[in-house]
C-alpha positions in Angstrom: 44.0 19.6 97.8 44.4 18.7 94.1 40.8 17.7 93.0 42.1 16.2 89.8 44.3 13.5 91.5 42.6 10.1 92.0 44.6 9.5 95.2 42.8 12.4 96.9 39.4 10.6 96.2 39.3 7.3 98.1 35.8 6.7 96.8 37.1 6.4 93.2 40.2 4.3 94.0 40.7 1.2 91.9 40.5 -1.0 95.0 36.9 -0.1 95.7 35.2 2.2 98.3 35.5 1.9 102.0 31.8 1.1 102.2 32.2 -1.8 99.9 34.9 -3.3 102.1 33.0 -2.7 105.2 30.0 -4.5 103.8 32.1 -7.4 102.8 32.0 -6.7 99.1 35.4 -7.6 97.7 35.7 -5.5 94.6 39.1 -6.9 93.9 37.7 -10.4 93.4 37.7 -11.5 89.8 34.1 -12.7 90.2 32.9 -9.3 91.3 30.3 -7.6 89.0 30.9 -4.0 87.8 28.6 -1.3 88.9 25.8 -0.8 86.2 25.3 2.8 85.3 21.8 3.6 83.8 21.7 6.4 81.3 18.8 7.7 79.2 19.0 8.0 75.4 18.9 11.7 75.6 21.7 11.8 78.2 23.7 9.4 76.0 23.3 11.6 73.0 24.2 14.7 75.0 27.2 12.9 76.5 28.3 11.6 73.1 28.0 15.0 71.5 29.7 16.8 74.4 32.8 14.7 73.7 32.8 15.7 70.0 34.4 18.7 68.5 32.2 21.4 66.7 33.4 20.1 63.3 32.5 16.6 64.2 29.0 17.6 65.4 28.4 19.5 62.1 29.5 16.5 60.1 27.3 14.2 62.1 24.2 16.4 61.5 25.0 16.4 57.7 25.4 12.7 57.8 22.0 12.3 59.5 20.4 14.6 57.0 21.9 12.7 54.1 20.6 9.4 55.4 17.1 11.0 55.9 17.2 12.4 52.3 18.2 9.0 51.0 15.3 7.3 52.7 12.9 9.9 51.4 14.3 9.6 47.9 13.9 5.8 48.1 10.3 6.2 49.1 9.7 8.6 46.3 11.5 6.4 43.8 9.4 3.4 44.9 6.2 5.5 44.5 7.3 6.6 41.0 8.2 3.1 40.0 4.9 1.8 41.2 3.1 4.6 39.4 4.9 3.8 36.2 4.0 0.1 36.7 0.4 1.0 37.2 0.4 3.0 34.0 2.1 0.2 32.1 -0.4 -2.3 33.6 -3.3 -0.1 32.4 -1.7 0.2 29.0 -1.1 -3.5 28.7 -4.6 -4.3 29.8 -6.0 -1.9 27.1 -3.7 -3.4 24.3 -4.6 -7.0 25.2 -8.3 -6.2 25.3 -8.1 -4.8 21.8 -6.5 -7.9 20.4 -7.8 -11.2 19.0 -5.2 -13.6 20.2 -6.9 -16.5 18.3 -6.0 -14.8 15.0 -2.8 -15.5 13.1 -0.7 -12.3 12.9 0.9 -13.6 9.7 -2.4 -14.0 7.9 -4.4 -11.0 9.1 -2.5 -8.7 11.4 -5.4 -6.3 11.6 -7.7 -8.9 13.0 -4.9 -10.1 15.4 -4.4 -6.5 16.7 -7.9 -5.1 16.6 -10.3 -8.0 16.7 -11.1 -7.5 20.3 -11.8 -3.8 19.8 -14.1 -4.3 16.9 -16.1 -6.9 18.8 -16.5 -4.6 21.8 -17.3 -1.5 19.8 -20.1 -2.0 17.3 -20.9 0.8 14.9 -23.6 3.1 16.4 -26.9 3.0 14.6 -26.5 6.6 13.5 -23.0 6.4 12.2 -21.6 5.0 8.9 -18.4 4.0 10.7 -16.7 3.8 14.1 -13.0 4.0 14.9 -10.8 4.1 18.0 -10.4 7.8 17.3 -14.1 8.2 17.7 -14.0 6.2 20.9 -11.2 8.2 22.3 -13.0 11.4 21.3 -16.0 10.3 23.3 -13.8 9.5 26.3 -12.1 12.9 26.2 -15.5 14.5 25.8 -16.8 12.6 28.9 -13.7 13.7 30.9 -14.1 17.3 29.9 -17.8 17.2 30.7 -17.0 16.0 34.3 -14.4 18.7 34.7 -16.9 21.4 33.6 -19.5 20.0 36.0 -17.1 19.9 39.0 -17.8 22.4 41.7 -15.7 25.6 41.2 -12.8 26.0 43.6 -11.2 29.2 44.8 -7.8 27.7 43.9 -8.8 27.5 40.2 -7.6 30.1 37.7 -9.9 32.9 36.7 -10.1 31.6 33.2 -11.3 28.2 34.4 -13.9 29.8 36.7 -15.2 31.9 33.8 -15.4 28.8 31.7 -17.5 27.0 34.3 -19.7 30.1 34.7 -20.4 30.1 30.9 -21.1 26.4 31.0 -23.6 26.9 33.8 -25.5 29.5 31.7 -25.5 27.1 28.8 -27.1 24.4 31.0 -29.8 26.9 32.2 -32.4 26.1 29.5 -35.2 27.8 31.3 -33.4 31.1 31.4 -32.4 30.7 27.7 -36.1 30.2 26.8 -37.1 33.1 29.0 -34.6 35.4 27.3 -35.6 34.4 23.8 -34.1 36.6 21.2 -33.4 39.6 23.5 -29.7 38.9 24.0 -29.2 38.7 20.2 -31.2 41.8 19.5 -29.3 43.6 22.2 -26.0 42.6 20.5 -27.3 43.8 17.1 -28.6 47.1 18.5 -25.2 47.7 20.3 -23.3 46.8 17.2 -25.0 48.7 14.4 -26.7 52.1 14.7 -28.8 51.3 11.6 -30.5 48.3 13.2 -33.3 47.2 13.0 -33.8 46.3 9.4 -34.0 48.7 6.5 -32.5 51.6 8.4 -29.1 51.0 6.6 -28.5 53.6 4.0 -25.0 52.5 2.9 -22.7 54.3 5.4 -19.4 52.5 4.8 -17.8 53.0 8.2 -20.9 52.1 10.1 -21.4 49.0 8.0 -17.7 48.0 8.3 -18.0 48.1 12.1 -21.1 45.9 11.9 -19.5 43.5 9.5 -16.4 43.1 11.5 -18.4 42.2 14.6 -20.4 39.6 12.6 -17.2 38.1 11.3 -15.7 37.9 14.8 -18.9 36.3 16.1 -18.8 33.8 13.3 -15.3 32.5 13.8 -13.9 34.9 11.2 -16.2 33.4 8.6 -18.2 36.4 7.4 -21.0 36.2 4.8 -19.0 38.1 2.2 -15.5 36.9 2.9 -13.4 35.2 5.6 -10.1 36.5 6.9 -7.4 34.4 8.4 -3.9 35.0 9.7 -1.6 32.2 8.3 2.1 32.4 8.8 2.0 36.2 9.4 0.1 36.8 6.2 -3.5 38.0 5.9 -5.6 35.6 3.8 -8.9 36.8 2.4 -11.2 34.1 1.0 -14.7 34.3 -0.6 -17.7 32.6 1.0 -18.1 28.9 0.3 -20.9 27.9 -2.2 -24.2 27.6 -0.4 -22.9 29.4 2.7 -25.9 31.7 2.5 -28.5 29.1 1.8 -29.8 26.4 4.0 -27.2 23.7 4.9 -29.0 22.7 8.1 -32.6 23.1 7.1 -34.7 21.5 4.4 -34.4 23.8 1.4 -38.2 24.2 0.9 -38.6 25.5 4.5 -36.0 28.2 4.2 -38.6 30.9 3.4 -40.9 29.7 6.2 -38.1 29.8 8.7 -37.2 33.4 7.6 -40.8 34.4 7.9 -41.5 32.8 11.2 -38.2 33.9 12.8 -38.7 37.5 11.8 -42.3 37.5 13.0 -41.2 36.0 16.4 -38.4 38.5 16.9 -40.3 41.5 15.6 -43.9 41.1 16.6 -44.7 44.7 15.6 -43.9 44.2 11.9 -46.9 43.6 9.6 -47.3 40.3 7.8 -46.9 42.0 4.4 -43.6 43.6 5.5 -42.4 40.3 6.8 -43.2 38.6 3.5 -41.3 41.3 1.5 -38.3 41.0 3.9 -38.1 37.2 3.5 -38.6 37.4 -0.2 -35.8 40.0 -0.7 -33.5 38.1 1.6 -34.1 34.8 -0.2 -33.5 36.4 -3.6 -30.2 38.0 -2.5 -29.1 34.7 -1.0 -29.8 32.9 -4.3 -27.8 35.5 -6.3 -24.8 35.5 -4.0 -24.6 31.7 -4.1 -24.6 31.7 -7.9 -21.2 33.3 -7.8 -18.4 30.8 -8.5 -14.6 30.9 -8.5 -13.1 30.5 -12.0 -9.6 30.0 -10.8 -8.6 29.0 -7.2 -5.4 30.9 -7.2 -4.0 33.3 -4.6 -3.2 36.8 -5.6 -1.1 39.3 -3.7 -3.0 42.5 -2.9 -3.1 45.5 -0.5 -5.5 47.5 1.5 -5.8 50.1 -1.2 -6.5 47.5 -3.9 -9.1 45.8 -1.7 -10.8 49.2 -1.3 -11.2 49.4 -5.0 -12.3 45.8 -5.3 -15.0 46.1 -2.6 -15.7 49.7 -1.8 -18.6 48.8 0.5 -16.0 48.0 3.1 -13.7 50.5 4.7 -10.7 48.2 4.7 -8.5 50.3 6.9 -11.2 50.2 9.7 -11.7 46.5 9.2 -8.1 45.6 9.4 -7.6 47.7 12.5 -10.6 46.2 14.2 -9.9 42.5 13.6 -6.1 42.9 14.0 -5.9 45.1 17.1 -2.1 44.7 17.3 -1.7 46.4 14.0 -1.3 44.5 10.8 -1.5 47.2 8.0 2.0 46.4 6.9 2.0 42.6 6.7 1.3 40.9 3.3 -2.2 40.3 2.1 -3.3 37.6 -0.3 -6.8 37.1 -1.8 -8.2 33.8 -3.1 -10.4 33.7 -6.2 -10.2 37.4 -7.2 -12.8 36.8 -10.0 -15.4 35.8 -7.4 -14.8 39.0 -5.5 -15.3 41.0 -8.7 -18.6 39.3 -9.2 -19.6 40.0 -5.6 -18.8 43.7 -6.0 -21.1 43.9 -9.0 -23.9 42.2 -7.1 -23.5 44.6 -4.2 -23.5 47.6 -6.5 -26.8 46.5 -8.0 -28.4 45.7 -4.6 -30.1 48.4 -2.5 -28.5 49.2 0.8 -31.7 48.2 2.7 -31.9 44.7 1.2 -28.1 44.3 1.7 -28.4 45.2 5.3 -31.4 43.0 6.0 -29.7 40.1 4.3 -26.6 40.5 6.5 -28.6 40.7 9.7 -30.5 37.6 8.7 -27.3 35.7 7.9 -26.2 36.4 11.4 -29.5 35.6 13.1 -29.8 32.4 11.1 -26.3 31.3 12.2 -27.4 31.8 15.9 -30.8 30.1 15.6 -29.6 26.7 16.8 -28.7 28.1 20.2 -31.8 30.2 20.7 -35.3 29.2 21.7 -37.5 31.3 19.5 -41.2 30.7 19.9 -43.2 30.9 16.6 -46.5 30.0 15.1 -44.8 27.4 12.9 -45.3 24.4 15.2 -42.2 22.4 14.1 -39.8 25.4 13.7 -38.1 24.7 17.0 -37.9 21.0 16.2 -36.4 21.8 12.8 -33.8 24.0 14.3 -32.9 21.6 17.1 -32.8 18.6 14.8 -30.3 20.5 12.7 -28.1 21.4 15.6 -27.7 20.4 19.2 -30.7 18.1 19.6 -28.5 15.2 18.4 -26.6 15.5 21.7 -27.8 15.7 25.3 -27.7 19.2 26.6 -24.6 18.7 28.8 -22.7 17.2 25.8 -23.8 20.2 23.6 -22.6 22.7 26.2 -19.3 20.8 26.6 -18.7 21.0 22.9 -19.3 24.8 23.0 -16.8 25.2 25.8 -14.2 22.9 24.1 -14.6 25.0 20.9 -14.6 28.6 22.2 -12.9 28.2 25.6 -10.6 25.5 24.3 -7.4 26.7 26.1 -9.2 26.9 29.4 -10.8 23.4 29.1 -7.5 22.0 27.8 -5.7 23.5 30.9 -8.1 21.6 33.2 -7.6 18.5 31.2 -3.8 18.8 31.3 -3.8 19.4 35.1 -5.7 16.2 35.6 -4.4 13.8 33.0 -1.3 15.1 31.3 2.4 14.2 31.8 4.4 17.2 30.6 7.3 14.9 29.9 5.4 13.9 26.8 6.0 17.3 25.3 9.8 16.8 25.5 9.4 13.3 24.1 7.3 14.5 21.2 9.9 17.2 20.4 12.7 14.6 20.5 10.7 12.3 18.2 10.1 15.1 15.8 13.8 15.8 15.5 14.5 12.1 15.0 11.8 11.7 12.4 13.1 14.7 10.5 16.6 13.1 10.3 15.3 9.7 9.3 13.0 11.2 6.6 15.9 13.1 5.1 18.0 10.0 5.1 15.4 8.0 3.2 15.0 10.7 0.6 18.7 10.8 0.0 18.6 7.0 -0.5 15.8 7.2 -3.1 17.5 6.9 -6.5 14.2 7.5 -8.3 14.5 11.2 -7.2 16.9 13.4 -9.1 19.3 15.7 -7.3 17.2 18.9 -7.8 14.1 17.1 -6.5 16.0 15.8 -3.5 17.3 19.2 -2.6 13.8 20.7 -2.9 12.2 18.1 -0.6 15.1 18.3 1.9 14.6 22.0 2.2 10.8 21.5 2.6 11.5 19.1 5.5 14.0 21.5 7.1 11.4 24.3 7.0 8.7 22.2 8.7 8.1 23.0 12.4 6.3 21.2 15.2 3.3 22.8 16.9 2.3 20.9 20.1 -1.3 21.6 21.0 -0.8 22.9 24.5 0.9 26.3 24.4 3.2 27.1 27.3 0.7 29.5 28.9 -1.6 26.6 29.7 0.9 25.5 32.4 1.0 29.0 33.9 -2.2 30.1 35.7 -1.3 33.8 35.6 -0.5 33.7 31.8 -3.7 31.7 31.2 -5.8 34.2 33.0 -4.2 37.0 31.0 -5.5 35.4 27.8 -9.1 35.6 29.0 -8.8 38.8 31.0 -11.0 40.8 28.6 -13.8 38.2 28.6 -16.8 39.5 30.6 -19.3 36.9 31.8 -23.0 37.6 32.4 -26.0 35.4 33.3 -27.1 35.2 29.7 -25.7 32.3 27.7 -26.1 33.8 24.2 -24.3 37.0 25.3 -21.5 34.9 26.9 -21.2 32.7 23.8 -20.9 35.8 21.5 -18.2 37.3 23.8 -16.3 33.9 23.8 -16.6 33.6 20.0 -15.4 37.1 19.6 -12.3 36.6 21.8 -11.7 33.2 20.0 -11.7 35.0 16.6 -9.4 37.8 17.8 -6.9 35.3 19.3 -7.0 33.3 16.1 -6.3 36.4 14.0 -3.5 37.3 16.4 -1.9 33.9 15.5 -2.5 32.3 18.9 -4.9 29.7 17.5 -5.4 27.9 14.2 -8.8 28.5 12.7 -11.1 25.6 12.2 -9.1 23.3 14.4 -10.4 24.5 17.7 -11.4 21.4 19.7 -9.7 19.3 17.1 -6.3 21.0 17.6 -6.5 20.6 21.4 -7.8 17.0 21.6 -8.2 15.0 18.4 -6.9 14.9 14.9 -3.3 15.8 14.0 -2.7 17.9 11.0 -0.3 19.6 8.6 -0.8 23.3 7.7 0.9 23.9 4.4 0.8 27.7 4.6 3.0 27.7 7.6 4.7 24.3 7.1 3.6 23.2 10.5 2.9 19.7 11.9 0.2 19.9 14.6 0.1 17.2 17.3 -3.0 17.4 19.6 -3.5 16.2 23.1 -5.5 13.1 22.1 -2.5 11.8 20.0 -0.2 12.2 23.1 -2.6 10.3 25.3 -3.1 6.9 23.6 -4.0 4.2 24.2 -6.7 4.7 26.8 -5.6 8.2 27.8 -2.4 6.8 29.4 1.0 8.3 29.2 3.3 5.3 28.9 6.9 6.1 28.0 7.5 2.6 26.6 9.6 3.3 23.5 7.8 1.0 21.0 4.6 2.8 21.9 6.0 6.3 21.5 7.5 5.6 18.1 4.5 3.7 16.6 2.1 6.2 18.2 3.3 9.8 18.3 6.3 9.0 16.0 4.1 7.5 13.3 1.6 10.4 13.5 4.5 12.9 13.2 5.9 11.0 10.2 2.4 10.8 8.6 1.9 14.6 8.8 5.6 15.2 7.8 4.8 13.3 4.6 2.2 15.8 3.7 5.0 18.1 2.8 5.0 16.2 -0.4 1.4 17.3 -1.3 2.7 19.8 -3.9 0.8 21.7 -6.6 0.9 20.1 -10.0 3.0 22.9 -11.4 6.0 21.6 -9.4 8.4 19.4 -11.4 9.1 17.1 -8.4 5.4 16.4 -8.2 5.5 14.3 -11.3 8.2 12.1 -9.8 6.2 11.7 -6.6 3.0 11.0 -8.7 4.8 8.2 -10.6 6.2 6.7 -7.5 2.8 6.9 -5.8 1.0 5.1 -8.7 3.6 2.3 -8.6 3.6 1.8 -4.8 -0.1 2.4 -4.1 -1.5 0.0 -6.7 -2.7 -2.4 -4.1 -4.2 0.4 -2.0 -6.1 1.7 -5.0 -7.5 -1.7 -6.0 -8.7 -2.6 -2.5 -10.2 0.8 -1.9 -12.1 0.8 -5.1 -13.4 -2.7 -4.4 -14.7 -1.3 -1.1 -16.5 1.5 -3.0 -14.2 4.2 -1.8 -13.4 6.7 -4.5 -9.7 7.1 -5.4 -9.3 10.8 -5.4 -6.1 12.9 -5.2 -6.8 13.4 -1.5 -7.2 9.7 -0.9 -3.9 9.0 -2.7 -2.1 11.6 -0.5 -3.5 10.1 2.7 -2.5 6.5 1.7 1.0 7.8 0.6 1.4 9.3 4.0 0.3 6.0 5.6 2.8 3.8 3.8 5.6 6.4 4.1 5.0 7.1 7.8 5.3 3.5 9.0 8.6 3.1 7.1 10.0 6.3 8.6 8.8 5.7 12.2 10.1 2.1 12.3 13.5 3.0 11.0 13.7 5.9 13.5 12.7 3.4 16.2 15.4 0.9 15.2 18.0 3.6 14.9 17.3 5.6 18.1 15.7 3.2 20.6 18.0 0.6 22.2 17.2 -2.2 24.4 14.1 -4.4 25.0 10.9 -2.9 26.3 8.2 -5.1 27.8 4.8 -4.6 29.2 3.4 -6.7 32.0 1.3 -9.7 31.0 1.9 -9.1 27.4 4.2 -11.8 26.0 5.5 -10.0 22.9 8.9 -8.6 21.8 9.6 -4.9 21.5 9.4 -5.0 17.7 6.1 -6.9 17.9 4.8 -4.3 20.4 5.7 -1.6 17.9 3.6 -3.1 15.1 0.7 -4.0 17.5 0.4 -0.4 18.7 0.7 0.9 15.1 -2.3 -1.2 14.2 -4.4 -0.3 17.2 -4.0 3.4 16.4 -6.2 2.6 13.4 -8.8 0.1 14.8 -12.2 0.8 13.3 -14.8 -0.6 11.0 -17.3 0.8 8.5 -20.6 0.1 6.8 -20.8 -0.7 3.1 -21.0 2.6 1.3 -19.0 4.6 3.9 -16.5 7.0 2.4 -14.1 6.3 5.2 -10.9 4.4 4.3 -10.8 0.7 5.5 -8.7 0.4 8.7 -7.9 -3.2 7.7 -6.2 -2.1 4.5 -4.5 0.8 6.2 -2.8 -1.6 8.5 -2.2 -4.8 6.5 -1.0 -3.3 3.2 1.9 -1.2 4.5 3.0 -4.0 6.9 2.9 -6.8 4.3 5.4 -4.8 2.3 7.9 -4.6 5.2 10.7 -7.1 5.8 11.0 -5.9 9.3 7.4 -6.9 10.1 7.9 -10.4 8.6 11.0 -10.9 10.6 9.4 -9.7 13.9 6.7 -12.3 13.6 8.8 -15.0 11.7 6.1 -15.1 9.1 6.5 -18.0 6.6 7.0 -17.0 2.9 3.6 -18.5 2.0 1.7 -16.3 4.5 -0.6 -13.4 3.5 1.5 -10.9 5.5 4.8 -11.9 3.9 4.4 -11.9 0.1 7.6 -12.6 -2.0 7.5 -9.1 -3.7 7.5 -6.0 -1.5 7.6 -2.4 -2.3 8.0 0.6 0.0 7.8 4.2 -0.9 11.4 5.3 0.0 14.7 3.8 -1.1 15.4 1.4 -3.8 15.7 -1.9 -1.9 12.1 -3.0 -1.8 11.0 -3.9 1.7 14.3 -3.1 3.4 14.4 -0.7 6.3 
């Protein structure tokens, strides 16, 4: 029987089954209902797939995966969009809160932009002024304090865990008091074989090792000279005037502090011996501070020449110790050679014992603010604390120490929690656009001759951007490697000395920029002339309100204006440069209103003040032109009914919100905002200011170009 033929299967004939007919079910009737076959979803899918070819089944799976990926992508996009909206809402809320909407922007734009902020932020009683930068600094400090106090996690990097350990030892005041001076004495004993006092007999190599360790423990700022690494060149500078005498303590108490500190640290020394020690140290300090620089010029030198100039130091040993990667062959420059010559004569006429005692005291004195030294002078501890960390709560003081000497680790924690790495790319893009715009404005300025233009254009081309977060901050393995040599104990002073030493070595290796520390990572931007570098710190990238809005008007008037300001400092040239006279003439012409208003406020008009105001008025012109040239389209923030151009100027002003007491040396924020903007046609057009208004005078003058007020 052929099983595939329907006629061999009566039960499947088109006329119905025999059973149907026997039961009177007429399946041929038009009104008859078809048999309902019930099938589960799984069976349906299996049956459907079984009728598909292998290729069709593969294509079906791919289609389903694509649909799933599309749905996931839509969910992610919606989440990202909502996240951006929340950031923009936060940004808008901050901007609106800072404004005084009752003020007329065409009469006093500063009040219109910053009136709300000044009302909410009175000047603290102990401050001569208060600005939005100070407020943001406090906010960043509070954030870092919370990060350091957070419970350590096994998932955190080794560098972060070390930082939290050191912070914990800083907070353990009972242990610090119990340890007293012992950690410091242990450091001195381990560092110099001739310690304690008066055992030094002038051994050059032994002294050099000690001096190098003091210098590393004091941020490269030794008592005889400071060494820095700037643009792959060793810079040697003499000590600042009064660096040996009391800058923190009342002058008439210096001898008492020396006496009481030595007595407390060395209880076995007789009072007569203590008195002689303190008198010899004070006399040496007075002599070394009488030395002055007759000509602040840099001179090229070498290790062999430095050996002749200051034979008390073995310069080969010193360079090898503070530059462990080897720097004997890189250029060396010395500042104020005449002061070093006077220093050499003083050292030659001073006994080795007195010299050694004075150096030990210099180091001890610099560490007094972090020690708890018990003494018979009742208010000694109060004097020391008043001059140092007592102005801050203990946790704030300890946070400052970590932000200074473990700055990369603290910044890495901060970045992980609050930072959008896209801002680094944005800042680099803005830097390139600002450079092109700046060069364009120089070329348009007919008051510059061809030679001067070429010189300035080359200076701008040489300038580089240094964004505060190095790349290793985003790589836990690389970050740990930076701090691998740091050993942590249960003694805060020992930990701090180790952290300061590593900080100095990394600075001398060119990984950090000396004296910026916490500033470089979080607060003020800067321009380093020696390396032609514009530095943009984290705080500048996270304004306003520590948000990371990518709205174009905010980027150009915030990060862009900051870059342009620091770029303009490439014009701060020595008087010997011919182009400097042209810049000086232009500055005097353009900055007349600045000078008059600042002097009326009691702010002295120094060359430094002129340079900063020149940078202000130049930067807003550069950044606004870059914004108009490179940013297309309208950008709005929720609940803020202003145009994109208006938003640019509002954010520019709010970057400078602040107020000052009479007599403060800080520049007036109101003048820094209103004077540049009232000289810009672009501002007047953005707000449709009438010709009679304060912010739209008939005569305008910008720094660049020859069409006053035109962008």
